[in-house]
N, C-alpha and C positions, 0 to 999 in steps of 0.2 A: 044245160046248167052244170057248171063244174062244182063238185062238192069239195070243200076244204077238209083236210084231215087235221082235226084239232089236237089229236094225240101226236104231236110233232116229235120225231126222233132226235136224239142228240146226234149232230152231224159228225162224220168222219170215223165212226166206229164200225167194226165188221159185224156187229150184232145190234139188235134193237133195244134201246132203253129210252123211255120217254123223257123229253125235256121238261124239267119241273116248271110249273107255272110261276112259282116263286122259289127262290133259293132257300132250302131248309136252314133253320137256325137264324134267319134274319127277321127283324121286327116287321109286323104288318104296318106299323106306323112309326116312322123315325122322327123324333122330335128332340127338343132340348132336354126333355125329361128322361129320355132313354139312357139307361146306364151305359157308360163308356164301353163296358164289356161287350155290349151288343151293337156297337157301332163299327163301321168298316175302318180298315187301316190300309193305306196305300204305301208300299215300299217299292221304289223304282217303278217298274211297270206291272207289279203284282198287287192285287187288292184282296186282302183278307175280308171275308164277309162279316166276321166278328173277331174278337181278340182271344178266342179259345183255341189253343193249339194242342194237337196230340203229340206228346213227346216221343222221341224214338225209344222203342222198347224191344229188347232182344226177344226173338221167338224161337231160335234154335231149330229152324224148320226148313233148311235147304239141304240139298244133296251134298254128301261128304266127298264124292268122287264122281268120275264119269263126265259125260257131255253137259250135264245139268249142274255141275258143281257150283255152289254159291249163287245159283239163280233163284229169284223169287218164284213162288208157286201159287196155286189157287188158294192156299191157306192165307197168303198175304192179300190177295184180292178180296177174299171174304172178310178178313178181320179189319184191314185198313179201310176197305170200301164201306164197311158198316158204320164206322165213325163218320165218314163223309155223308152217308145217307142221312144220319141223324144230327147233322148240323155243325160239326167242327169246322172251324175256319181254315185251318191248315193241318194236314196230316203228314207226319214224318215217317218215312221208312227207317227202320232200326239202323244201328251202327253197321255200315257197309264198308268192308275193307278194300283198300286200294292195292293190296298185295295178298297172295295166298297165305303167307305166314303172319299176316296182320289180323286174321280173324280171331275173335275171342274164343270161339269154339269151331270145330270142324263143320258144324251145322249152321254157321252164320253166313250171311250173304256177302257177295263181293262185286266189285266193278273193275276188276283187273283185266277183263276179257270182253271183247265185243259181243260174244254170245250171251253175256249176262244182261245186255241192254233189253233184250226181248221181254224177259220177265218183269223188269222194272217198268217198261212201257205199258204192259198190260195193267199193272197196278195204277200207274199214273193216269192212263186213259179212263179207268173207271172212277177213280177218286174225283177227277176233274169233271166227269160227266154228271156228278152229283152236286156240283157247284162249289166244291172245296178246292183249295190249292194243295199241291203235293210237294213235299220236300224229301231230301235224302241227306242223311248224316254220313259224311265220309270220314273214315277212321283207320287207325292202325293200332292194334292192341299192344304192340311192343312186348315187354317182358311178361305181360299178363295174357299172352295168347296161348293157344293150345290147351284150353280147359274144356271140360265136358259140359253137356247140357245140365242145368241145375238139378233136374229130377234124377239124374244118374248119381249125383253126389248125395242127394237127400236120403237115399236108402242106406248110405253109409254113415248118416248122421253128421255130415259135413256141409259147410257152406258152398264149397266148390271142390272139384276134383281135377287133377291133371288128365289131359287126354294123351294117351300113349298111341303108338303107331297102330295098335290093333283096332282102335276106333277112329282112325283117320288123323291123329295128332301128328305133330312135327317136333318132338322133343329136342332134336338136334339142330333145329333152325329157329329157335326162339331168340329174338334179338331185342336189344335195348340200347340206351346211351352208353351204359357201362356193363361189363361182364363179370362173371365169377359168382361163386356161391353166396357171397355177401350181398349180391344184387338180386337174389331171388326175392320175390315180393314178400314172402313170409319173414324175410330177414335172415334166413338160414336155409339149408337144404337137407331134408331127411327123406329118404326114399318112401317111408310109410306115412309120415305126417304132413309133409309139405303139400300145399295146394297148388303150387306153381312150379314151373321148371326153372332151372338155372339159365339165365340169358347169356348170350355172347354179345360183345360190343359191336355196334355197327361200324363199318369202315367209312371213310370219307366218301368213297365211290357209292357205297350202299345208301348213305344219307342222301346223296344227290339223286339216286334212283327213287327214293321215297318221295322227294319233292316232285319229280317228274310224274310219278304214278298218281299222286294226288291230282295233278293237273289233268292227266289223261282220264281219270275217273270222273272229274268234273265235266269234261267234254262229253263223255258217254252219258252222264246224267242229263245234260241238255238235249242230247239226241233222243233220250227216252221220254222227253216231255216234262221233265221236272221243273217246277216253278221256283223253288228255293233250295239252295245248297247250304248245309251247315258243316263246318269244320269242327271235328271233335278234339278238343284239347283239355279234357277233363278226366276225372275218375281214375287217374293213375295209368292211363293209356299213353301211347308213345310220345305224343307231343307234350303232354303233361310231364312225363318222365324227364324229358329234356329241360323243361322249365325249372324243375326242382333240384336244388343242390343235394338232396337226399338220394335221389336216383341217378343224378348226373354227376359223375366223378371224373369226367373227361378233363384233359389238360390241353386240348387243342382249341381251335376256334369255335367249337360248339360246347365248351364247358368252362366252368370257373365263374367269370363275371356275369352280371345280369345281361349285358349286351350279348355275350356269347351263348348263354343258356336260352335266350329268346330268339336266337338267330334262325333256328330251324322253323319255328312257328311263323316268323315273318316271311321266310322264304316260301313256305307252303301257301300262306295267304296271297303273296304276290303272284305265285304261279297259278293258283286257282283263279284269282281275279282277272289275270291277263288272258286266261284260256276260255272264258265264257263271255257272252254278250254283256254289255254294260247294263242292260235291262234286268239281268238276273240278280235278285238279292242274295247276299251271302251273310250267314249268321256264323257266330263263333261261340261254341260252348266252352267254358272254362271252369275249373275248380278254383273258386275265388280264394280259398284258403285250404290248407291241408289239416287245419286244426291241430297243429303240432307246436304252436307257439309256447315258449317257456318249458318245453320238455327237454330232457337230456339230449335227445336227437337234435333238436333245434339249436341248443347251446353249442353242440359239437360241430354241426354241419350247416346250420341254417335250414330254412324251409320256405315253401311258397306261401305267401300270405296276402291279405287284402291290399296292402300298400303296393306290393308287386303287381297285383292284378290291375290296380288303378293306373299304374305307370304304363302297362300294356294298353289298357283301355283308351288312354289319351292318344295313342298312336293309330288306333284302328280306323277312325274316319278317313284319315289321309290315305290309308291303304285300301279303302273301298269296302270295308266291313260295315254292314248296315245295322246289325243288332248283336249285342253281347248277351248271351244266354248264361245266367248265373247259377252255378251249382257249387259243389264243394267235395273235398276229400277223395279217397280212393287210392292214394299212392303209398300208404303204409298202414299196417294193421294196428299201430299204436295211436292213431288219431284220437283226440280227446272227446270229440263230439261226432255223432253220426248225423251230419247235417241233412242227408237225404231223408232221414226218418225223424227229423225234429221239426215240428210244425212252425212255420213262419221264420225259420232260421235264415233262409236265403232271402226272404223279403227284407229283413233288416240290413243284410249285406248289400242287397241291390239298392236300397235307399241311400246308403252311404256312397256307393259308386256313382249313382246317378247325380247326387249333389256335386260331387267332384267334377263330373263331366260338364254339368251345367255351369259351374263356377269358372270353367276354362272356355266357355262359349263354344263348346263342341256339340255336334249333332250325332248322337249315337243312341239308337233305340235300345231298350233293356227288356229282357225276358227273364221270368222267374220260374223255377221248377222246384218241386218237392212238397209232398203232402198237402196239395191244394185240393180240398175235398168238399168244402161248403160253399154255397151260393154267395153268401154275404162276404166271405173271405175273398173269393174270386173277384167280386165286384169292387171291393175296397182297394185291392192291389193296383188296379188299372184306372180307377176313377180319376179323371182329370187329364188323361193322356191325350195327345193330339191326334189328328186324323191323317197325318202324313209324315214322311221323313225327308229331311233335306240331306241328300248325299248324291250329288251329281245330277240327279234327275228331277226330284220332287222338292218343292219349296215348302218348308215347315212354317206354321203360323207363329205369330209373335207370342201367343199364349203358351205354346209348347216350349218355346225357348226359355220361358220363365218357369217352366215346370208346373204351371197352373192353368186352370180354365175358369169359366164363369160359374161353374157349379159350386157355389159357396166357397170359391177360392181353394178348393181341395188340391193338394199336391199328389201327383201320381208317383207311385213307387216304381212301376214298370209299365210298358206299353202292351205286352201280351203276357198271358200265363201259359205255361207248358205243363200239361196234365198227362200223367202216365197211368199209374195203377188204378186211379178212380175210373178210367175208361174201361179197364178190364172188368171192374165190378159192375159198372153201369155204362154200357155203350151209348145209351141215350142221355148221358149226363148233361149235355148242352140243353136239351129240351126240359129236363128237370130243373136246371138252374134258372132258365127263363121263367118257368112257372113260379118258382119260389120268389123271384124278384118282381113278379107281376108284369113281365114283358110278354106280350102276345106275339109269338113268333110263328113263322110258317113251318109246317111239317111237310114231309115228302108227299108228292101227289098220291102215291099208293096208300097212304095212311089216312086220307081225308074221309074215309067212310066211318072212322071211329071217332069218338069224342077226343078232342085234342087236349087231354088233361090226364093227370095221374091220380 
């Protein structure tokens, strides 16, 4: 008589971890009464088990130099893996630079070298073994690069600190759309007070290298087993810097008009989309506004605002972008509102963008990030969203095209929520939200010996 091993291993791993009997964070009973937050979402060939996504969060925890420079470590397996164990639908790796000088800090990860695929694959393998999807945010920090880990500046009483060569920084190789002391993020350069280095303007050849390196990093992401790729064009980093007339003072084909300032972003999107399989979803994170409207800066130079974001959003479906991830700010210290720390600020912006997208009969999923901390708040943001996305692969339902569903005719503001800091406080946040909303969800196999409640 052959005995069956009921404790089935996850296949394809070099170590044993048991296959969960049921995917953590999914309802034990899925019905029309289940909050949309705990329903699956299919995007191309990827299916999120729920709508709760771990937003990319800098950890400043990779090697500064040597053979392991920029490579993810056991720290990332432990932290990101933990969110997957406890039910997150999609777990993003932090901003990962496509070039060495594009790192936010010397301790930030990268994917400019094949050797860095190994660490990312270890993270991807474990996250996926727990039933979650794994994503990576590809980025270049531009003029905001070469800063130190935040705890190094905290002791000085500052928000951030420049990273000099003594701690692995590259003060002579900080690049942006435009150069000179006036283009320092602080708006000036003072050796003692400035938090950022003075950038040099990228040449045309260097811009082309940036585009190519985004594509190469995307290829490496797929080789590592990543399910979703996000392009980072927010928070004052390089792609955002090119979009904004405040940080982009170029007079060539990459500066001046809206078409020119958006050129690099669209080139990166096209390069990434054409470099990965059609089945891989691609997200785009944007600062929807710089919150500089009606300031002296805006009157003098203009700024990036919601209207400009909507114009970009309208072009994204045709370029193969599946989801627009709504954030704000980060490109100038004089922004009027700190949207990242203002509750529901991005929710209102997302609602406006979503309505414009629907009015133009376009299919683009929307994600929202920023101070999402409460169960009811999370539920209400996505209530009414559809179960799939139409973008080359998956056909969306008629209800989704109208932005409503049968649940009391509710309109959804977004399709997913991107949660960051709350996961740092409560890695089990998915399970807590489920309990507060009265959704009986599965817990990991290893936790079934304890009462599944808080």
